[in-house]
N, C-alpha and C positions, 0 to 999 in steps of 0.2 A: 459123836460130836468131838471136834477138836477145840480145845480151850486155849485161848490167848492168855498170856501171862497176867494181863490186867484183871481178868475174872478171878484167877487164882489168888492174886494179891488181895482182892476184895474179900474173898473167902477167908484168907488167913487173918484179915483184919476183923473178922467176925460179922461181915455183912450177911444177913440171913438169906437174902435172895440168891446170892452166889451159891450158898449151900443147897438151896432147893433146886437150882438149875443143875448143879453137879449130880445131886442125888436122883434127879429125874432121868438121867441118861444111862441106858444100859451099856452103851459103848462109850468109853472115855479115853480120849487120846490127847497128847500134846506133842508138839514138835520138840526135839532136843534143844532147839534154839530157845524156846520158852523155858525149859528146864534150866538152861545155862543162865538166862536172865534172872530167874529166881535164886539160883545158887549164888550168883554174883551179888545179889542184894542181901544175902544172909550175913548176920553179924558174928557168927561163930561156927566152928565145926559141928557143934551140937545142933544148931539150926539147920545146917546142911544135911545132917543125918536124919533129922525130923522130916525134912522135905522129902527125901528119898523114901523114908518109911511110909509117909502119907500116900505117895503115889503108888507104892507097892501094895499097901493094905487096901487101897480103894480101887484097885484093878485098872489103873491108868496104863495104856500102852504108850511108851515114849518112842516116837518115830524118829529114826536117824535121818540125817540128810544123806541121800544117796545120789547117784549120778542123774537120775531122771528129775528129782526135785531140784538139784543144782542147776541143770539146764533150764528148767521151767522158771526158776527164780531169776536167772540171768535174762530170760526173755521178758519177764515182768519188769525188771529194772529198765531194760531198753524201752518198753512201752510206757512206763509210768513214772520213772524217776524225774525226768525233766518237767513233765506236765503237772504231776501231782505230788512230787517230793517223796515218792516211795523209797523207803530205806531198806538196806540189805536184810535186816532181821525180819521185817514185815514181809518182804518179798519171799523169803524162805518159808515163813509160816503160811502165807497165802498159797505158795506152790505146794506145800504139804497137803493143805485142804483140797486143792485141785486134784492132786495125784490120787487121793483117797476118795474123791467124790463126796467129801464130808462137809457138813456145815461147820463154820467157824464161829464160835461164841466169843464175842469181844465187846468191851465197853468203848473201844476206840474205833467205831464204825468208819469215821472219816479217814482212817489210815487205809481202809480196804474197799470202800464203797465203789470206787471207780474201776476196780480190778474185775475185768470181764470174767464171768463164770464162777466167781466165788460166792457161795451161798452164805449169808450172814445171819446170825442170831444176835441181835443187839441186847446186851446186858445193861440195865440201868440200875445202878445202886440206889437204895432209898435215900441215903445221905451222902453228899460229896464233901 
C-alpha cells in the first residue's frame, strides 16, 4: 500500500486508526513527494531526523520519481487538471500508485477519485 502524506500526518498526530492501517500493511510505501511534504512541515532538523528514522524503522519503501512516473503524472495533469483541479504533487503520487499497481491510502479521496485506474483506500480519522 502507498500512503498519502495526510494519513501519515494523522498518524503523527496520534490518530489510532492511522496506526492500525499502517500496522496492517505488510508492504508500506510512500512517494518521495509525500516524504518531501512531511519534511517541509517539520519544525526542526530533529523532527526531520525523526521522520526519516520512523520510515526506516517501519520498513517503508520511499519511491523516487522516475521517468515513467513523471510521464504518467504529466498525462494525469493533461487529463484532470482542468476538469478536476488535479495538482502536481497529487498527480505524482497517483502516478506512483499506478506504476506500482498499488492501492493508495488517503483521507483526501476527492483529490484522486476521478483518476482512472487508481485504487483507493479511504482513511477516515475518528476526529477531525
